[in-house]
C-alpha positions in Angstrom: -7.3 -75.4 41.3 -3.7 -75.3 40.1 -5.1 -75.1 36.5 -7.1 -72.0 37.4 -4.1 -70.3 39.0 -2.1 -71.0 35.9 -4.8 -69.5 33.7 -5.0 -66.3 35.7 -1.2 -66.0 35.5 -1.3 -66.4 31.7 -4.0 -63.7 31.4 -2.0 -61.4 33.7 1.1 -61.8 31.7 -0.8 -61.1 28.4 -2.2 -57.9 29.9 1.2 -56.8 31.1 2.6 -57.5 27.6 -0.2 -55.5 25.9 0.5 -52.6 28.3 4.2 -52.7 27.5 3.5 -52.7 23.7 1.0 -49.9 24.2 3.6 -47.9 26.2 6.1 -48.4 23.4 3.6 -47.3 20.7 2.0 -44.3 22.5 4.6 -41.9 23.9 3.7 -39.0 26.2 6.4 -36.5 26.7 7.0 -33.3 28.8 10.1 -31.2 29.3 11.2 -27.9 30.6 13.6 -25.5 28.8 15.4 -25.3 32.1 15.0 -26.8 35.5 16.5 -23.8 37.3 14.6 -20.5 37.2 15.2 -17.1 38.8 12.1 -15.8 40.6 9.9 -13.9 38.2 11.7 -15.2 35.1 9.8 -17.4 32.5 10.4 -20.8 30.9 8.6 -23.1 28.5 6.9 -26.4 29.4 6.6 -28.4 26.2 4.1 -31.3 26.0 3.8 -33.9 23.2 1.9 -37.1 22.6 2.6 -39.7 19.8 -0.2 -42.0 18.8 -1.6 -44.0 15.9 -3.9 -42.5 13.3 -6.8 -44.6 14.5 -6.7 -43.3 18.0 -9.0 -40.8 19.7 -7.1 -38.5 22.1 -8.2 -36.3 24.9 -5.7 -33.5 25.4 -4.9 -32.8 29.0 -6.4 -29.6 30.5 -3.8 -27.6 32.4 -5.2 -24.9 34.7 -3.8 -21.4 35.0 -1.7 -22.4 38.0 0.2 -25.6 38.6 0.6 -26.7 42.3 -0.7 -23.2 43.2 2.8 -21.6 42.7 3.6 -22.0 39.0 1.6 -19.6 36.8 0.7 -20.3 33.2 1.1 -17.1 31.3 0.1 -18.2 27.8 -0.5 -21.3 25.7 0.4 -22.1 22.2 -2.0 -23.7 19.8 -1.9 -27.5 19.6 0.3 -28.3 16.6 -0.2 -31.5 14.6 2.5 -33.4 12.7 2.3 -36.7 10.7 4.8 -39.4 10.1 5.8 -40.1 6.5 3.4 -43.0 6.1 0.6 -41.0 7.8 0.1 -43.8 10.3 1.4 -41.9 13.3 0.4 -38.5 14.6 2.2 -36.2 17.1 0.4 -33.4 19.0 2.5 -30.7 20.6 1.7 -27.7 22.8 4.0 -25.2 24.7 3.0 -23.5 28.0 4.8 -20.3 29.1 5.2 -20.5 32.9 6.7 -18.5 35.7 6.8 -18.3 39.5 7.0 -15.5 42.0 7.8 -17.8 45.0 11.1 -19.5 45.4 11.2 -23.2 46.1 11.6 -26.7 44.7 8.5 -27.7 42.7 7.7 -31.1 41.3 5.4 -31.0 38.4 3.3 -34.2 38.6 3.0 -36.6 35.6 0.6 -35.3 32.9 -1.9 -37.9 31.6 -3.0 -38.3 28.0 -6.3 -40.3 27.8 -7.1 -42.1 24.5 -9.2 -44.8 22.9 -7.9 -47.2 20.2 -10.9 -47.3 17.9 -13.1 -49.3 17.3 -12.3 -50.3 20.9 -14.0 -47.8 23.3 -11.9 -48.7 26.3 -10.3 -45.6 27.8 -6.5 -45.9 28.3 -4.0 -43.3 29.3 -0.3 -42.7 28.9 1.5 -40.3 31.2 4.7 -38.2 31.3 7.4 -38.4 33.9 7.4 -35.9 36.7 9.5 -32.8 36.3 11.4 -30.8 38.9 11.7 -27.0 38.7 13.9 -25.1 41.1 12.9 -21.4 41.6 15.5 -19.4 43.4 16.1 -15.7 44.4 19.1 -13.5 43.9 21.9 -14.4 46.2 22.7 -11.5 48.6 26.2 -11.2 50.0 25.5 -10.2 53.6 29.1 -9.6 54.3 29.1 -6.4 52.1 27.8 -3.1 53.3 24.4 -2.0 52.2 24.7 0.5 49.3 22.3 3.3 48.6 19.7 3.0 45.9 20.9 4.3 42.6 19.0 7.1 41.1 17.3 7.0 37.7 19.7 6.6 34.7 19.7 9.3 32.1 18.5 8.1 28.7 19.5 10.0 25.6 16.6 11.9 23.9 15.6 10.4 20.6 14.6 12.2 17.4 11.1 10.7 17.8 10.7 12.4 21.1 12.0 15.7 19.7 9.8 15.6 16.6 6.6 17.0 18.3 8.6 19.9 19.7 10.2 20.6 16.3 6.8 20.7 14.7 5.5 23.0 17.4 8.3 25.5 16.9 7.8 25.5 13.2 4.1 26.2 13.6 4.7 29.0 16.1 7.2 30.5 13.7 4.7 30.4 10.9 2.0 32.0 13.0 4.4 34.9 14.1 5.5 35.4 10.5 1.9 35.6 9.3 0.9 38.0 12.0 3.8 40.4 11.0 3.0 40.0 7.3 -0.7 40.7 8.0 0.1 43.9 10.0 2.4 45.2 7.2 -0.3 44.6 4.5 -3.0 46.3 6.6 -0.8 49.4 7.1 -0.2 49.6 3.4 -3.9 48.9 2.6 -2.8 46.1 0.4 -4.7 42.8 -0.1 -3.5 40.0 2.1 -3.1 37.6 -0.8 -2.4 38.5 -4.4 -3.0 35.9 -7.0 -0.9 36.0 -10.1 -3.2 37.0 -13.0 -3.7 34.3 -15.5 -2.4 35.1 -18.9 -5.2 34.8 -21.4 -4.1 34.4 -25.0 -6.0 36.1 -27.7 -7.5 34.0 -30.6 -4.9 35.2 -33.1 -2.1 34.3 -30.7 -3.4 30.8 -30.3 -3.9 30.4 -34.0 -0.4 31.6 -35.0 1.2 29.4 -32.3 -0.7 26.3 -33.5 0.2 27.1 -37.2 3.9 27.3 -36.2 3.7 24.0 -34.4 2.1 22.5 -37.6 5.0 23.9 -39.7 7.6 22.2 -37.5 5.8 18.8 -37.6 6.4 18.6 -41.4 3.4 16.3 -42.0 3.0 16.6 -45.7 6.8 16.3 -46.2 6.5 12.9 -44.5 3.6 11.7 -46.6 0.8 12.7 -44.2 -1.0 15.1 -46.5 -4.5 14.4 -45.2 -3.5 14.9 -41.6 -1.7 18.1 -42.6 -4.7 19.7 -44.3 -7.1 18.5 -41.6 -5.0 20.3 -38.9 -4.8 23.5 -41.1 -8.5 23.7 -41.5 -9.2 22.9 -37.8 -6.9 25.7 -36.7 -8.3 28.3 -39.1 -12.0 27.2 -38.4 -11.4 27.6 -34.6 -9.9 31.1 -35.2 -12.8 32.2 -37.5 -15.4 30.9 -34.9 -13.8 32.9 -32.0 -12.9 36.0 -34.1 -16.1 36.4 -36.1 -18.6 34.6 -33.9 -19.9 32.1 -36.5 -20.2 28.3 -36.2 -17.2 27.6 -38.4 -16.3 24.2 -36.8 -19.7 22.7 -37.7 -20.3 24.5 -41.1 -19.3 23.6 -44.6 -16.9 25.6 -46.7 -19.7 27.3 -48.6 -21.5 28.2 -45.3 -18.4 29.7 -43.8 -17.6 31.8 -47.0 -21.3 33.0 -47.1 -21.2 33.9 -43.5 -18.1 36.0 -43.9 -19.1 37.7 -47.1 -19.9 41.4 -46.7 -18.0 41.6 -43.3 -16.5 45.1 -43.1 -13.1 43.9 -41.8 -12.8 41.2 -44.5 -11.7 42.3 -48.0 -12.6 39.9 -50.8 -8.9 38.8 -51.3 -8.8 37.4 -47.7 -12.1 35.5 -48.2 -10.7 34.1 -51.4 -7.6 32.9 -49.6 -9.7 31.3 -46.9 -11.8 29.6 -49.5 -8.7 28.2 -51.2 -7.5 26.7 -47.9 -10.9 25.0 -47.1 -11.6 23.9 -50.7 -8.2 22.2 -51.1 -8.6 20.5 -47.7 -12.0 19.2 -48.8 -10.5 17.7 -52.0 -7.8 16.0 -50.0 -10.0 14.6 -47.3 -13.0 13.5 -49.5 -11.7 13.2 -53.0 -8.2 11.9 -52.0 -6.5 14.6 -54.1 -2.7 14.9 -54.0 -1.8 18.6 -54.0 1.6 19.9 -55.3 4.2 20.8 -52.7 3.7 24.5 -53.5 -0.1 24.1 -52.8 0.7 22.5 -49.5 3.0 25.4 -48.6 0.4 28.0 -49.8 -2.3 26.6 -47.5 -0.3 27.2 -44.4 1.0 30.6 -45.6 -2.6 31.7 -46.6 -3.8 30.7 -43.1 -1.0 32.8 -41.5 -1.8 35.8 -43.7 -5.5 35.5 -43.0 -4.9 35.5 -39.2 -2.4 38.4 -39.3 -4.8 40.5 -41.6 -7.8 40.0 -39.4 -6.5 40.9 -36.0 -9.1 43.1 -34.3 -8.3 46.7 -33.4 -8.4 46.0 -29.7 -6.0 43.1 -30.2 -3.7 45.4 -32.3 -3.5 47.7 -29.3 -2.5 44.7 -27.2 0.2 43.8 -29.8 1.5 47.3 -29.8 1.8 47.4 -26.0 3.7 44.1 -26.0 6.1 45.4 -28.6 6.7 48.6 -26.5 
């Protein structure tokens, strides 16, 4: 019989030792940011549990109220951190709590249940109880009761003034438009007058483009082909708009034939145009290298051709501009 009692004592001591080891390995913790709280104020209740990586944990479920007096306003997500060797894990969660009743409240121990796999036995580790004192504002009853203060005046911000500023601007614009409308109606003038768009005549466009080409000095910088290409494009565009023939898509011979016999074109002008186009064809297709004088003549012939073929209606416009 004594031997049985001895065996039971040994088993009991072993279980106690295991429990002590477990309590050292698995740590449940809870703390308050403060243990004294003014009624209606808020504080944080932080919970944590340290356990081995091979452990299965059941996180405690805290209701919306604790003890019926402490209210849980919100809960953070459960954060997970690992030890450097990845063998230990810590879970952490923060509850935001408050109370609207004064008193001394004892938050009971919070239990964390767990299993040490592959063992399926359910164990638990718990926190220590916490005390929270919720107090009201102290009132000095020896002092006379003072009247309630009226609302404090708050300075007006620009954000508050902005809608009124916009409204004043809109009303001002409406008044200005009404006055403007009435004046225009009395004078029988149109409400809105669009500025007429200036339309350049074909000769004006051609002469302006030829002047730009002169300033570029392409052939002087070795760009002879580009120079003659631009001369012919400008003069072809002018011929097409002035004489209504498809000059941009026609060959030199077709352009000359199309202009031959035109009453406003003497033979000398057609010859000048032919010289411009023929020289450009030689440069572009036969890789000819004209003399400097020939390059200058092409541009000057183009200017002379445009000035000599201004229509009578366009001449009248020129005379009015000069006046």
